[in-house]
C-alpha positions, 0 to 999 in steps of 0.5 A: 502460478502467474504474477497476478495470482502470486500478487494476490496471494501476498496481498492477502498475507499483507492484509492479515499482517496489518490486521494482526498489527491493529489496522482496519482494512477499508478497501483492497485493490482500489482502482481508478483511472489514475492508478491502483492502491493495494490496500486502504486501511485505518491505523488509529486516526491515520488513513493509510494507503499501502503498497505491497511489494514482494520479492523471492530474494534480494538479488534485485534489492529490497522489495520497497526499493522498487517503488519508483518516484513515478509509482509514488505519484500515481499512488498520491494522485489515486489516494487524492481521488479516493478521498475526494470521491469518498468525501473524506475531510481534508483534515484527516491525517493520511500516511503512505505505508509499505508492506515489504515481503522478502521471501517469508519475512514481512516488514511494515514500513509506516510513512514509507514516502511523502505525498508526491505532486 
């Protein structure tokens, strides 16, 4: 199985986990010229931009540790573009979450990082 197929499989698991935890999925694999966001969802009154990270084992650290400052910047800019192009109010509460999957354990990290500009 190639990396893309593996990523798709774990993004599906992440979406199911989020739904079980009360999130409403709005979009998946959102792409624009600025970058990609794995999952966009509502959690109560928060618009959440969610990055999914998977690792088979912890030899290279926890999956969430692989989200670099550059990746956070791309996600932030992509989220801003998404909100603008979909006419979201600037008053909506937003959050950047991470679903970290290590082997068969799923962990939801709410407010994993702040917006980067």
